[in-house]
C-alpha positions, 0 to 999 in steps of 0.5 A, spaced: 479 516 542 475 517 534 469 512 534 471 505 530 465 505 528 464 512 525 462 513 517 466 518 516 472 518 511 473 511 512 479 507 507 478 503 501 475 496 501 482 495 498 488 497 492 492 496 488 500 494 488 505 491 486 506 484 486 513 483 483 518 487 480 519 491 475 525 494 471 527 499 466 532 501 462 532 508 457 538 512 454 536 519 453 543 524 451 548 518 452 546 518 459 542 512 462 537 510 466 535 504 470 528 504 472 527 499 478 520 499 481 518 494 487 512 492 493 515 494 499 509 494 505 513 498 510 518 504 510 523 500 513 523 496 506 522 501 501 528 504 505 531 498 504 530 496 497 533 503 495 540 501 499 540 495 497 540 498 489 544 504 492 549 499 493 549 495 486 550 500 483 555 505 486 558 507 480 552 511 478 551 519 479 545 519 481 540 514 485 532 517 484 529 515 489 521 516 490 515 512 495 507 511 496 505 507 502 499 506 505 493 507 504 487 513 502 486 517 506 491 520 505 497 514 503 505 516 506 510 520 500 517 520 499 521 522 495 529 524 493 533 528 488 540 524 490 543 530 488 538 532 480 536 538 481 530 539 485 523 537 483 527 534 476 527 527 478 523 525 485 517 527 484 517 525 477 518 517 479 512 519 485 509 522 480 508 515 476 507 511 481 501 516 482 498 516 475 498 508 476 495 509 483 498 504 486 501 503 493 505 500 498 510 501 491 517 504 491 521 506 484 529 507 483 531 510 478 540 511 476 542 514 472 549 515 470 551 521 467 553 521 458 556 527 458 550 531 455 547 536 459 538 534 458 535 540 462 531 541 468 524 539 464 528 534 460 531 530 465 524 530 469 521 528 463 526 521 462 525 520 470 517 519 469 519 515 462 523 510 467 518 510 473 513 509 468 515 503 464 518 500 470 512 500 474 507 498 468 513 492 467 512 490 474 505 484 476 500 488 479 496 485 486 489 488 489 491 488 497 484 487 501 483 493 506 479 492 512 479 491 520 479 485 524 474 483 531 474 479 536 466 475 538 464 471 543 457 467 543 454 462 545 455 456 540 446 457 539 447 464 536 452 462 531 447 462 525 446 469 528 452 472 527 455 468 522 449 473 518 452 478 520 458 478 518 457 474 512 453 480 508 456 484 511 462 481 506 468 479 512 470 471 515 471 469 521 480 469 520 480 464 526 475 460 531 476 456 537 471 452 542 470 453 549 465 453 552 463 458 547 465 461 541 471 464 540 471 468 533 475 472 529 473 476 524 475 480 518 471 485 514 473 489 508 471 497 511 465 499 508 462 493 512 463 495 518 460 500 520 455 499 525 457 491 524 458 491 532 450 494 534 448 489 528 451 484 531 449 486 538 441 487 535 442 479 532 443 477 538 438 481 543 445 483 546 448 478 548 453 479 544 459 484 544 464 485 539 472 487 539 476 492 535 482 487 535 486 492 529 486 494 522 489 492 515 
């Protein structure tokens, strides 16, 4: 099992995501390209979004898609050409997400064929443009990333523990009080390395820290 306090390979403290949906509607040589950009925190949500659009536009020739999920390094990626020549649809959609440095994002472009073949270059440009415009139309948000810890300590050590947490950009997310104080604490990834040691040192070895999750 990897050391939870390892300083190497830490994810970022936050990532750019979509705060809501975006749309685009382009016509190229009589083919119509409808673009959809949607937030998706998990693969199941991304698949559900794609399936919903495919059902709604069931009469379209192609429903191409791509997604990028999770935090680097590296995010998980997917692309699907849905019958278009390989690399002309799914890859331009994924490239549009990458260029805007987004994650937890799914893009779907529906194509209604207009009777004129666009060629591989024309297809790639049209799909890429529809994806880019849909992404630009969507609002943005920031997703904070970090780890969650459980810290139990005597009441007299509250200030010492709180000082370490706040100095590392963290905050308590839940508190309970009994014979001791029981905190769940969230820290950004950059504040995690050495956190347990800092708490132990500041409390003369009385308080220990338990990692309970990663966001």
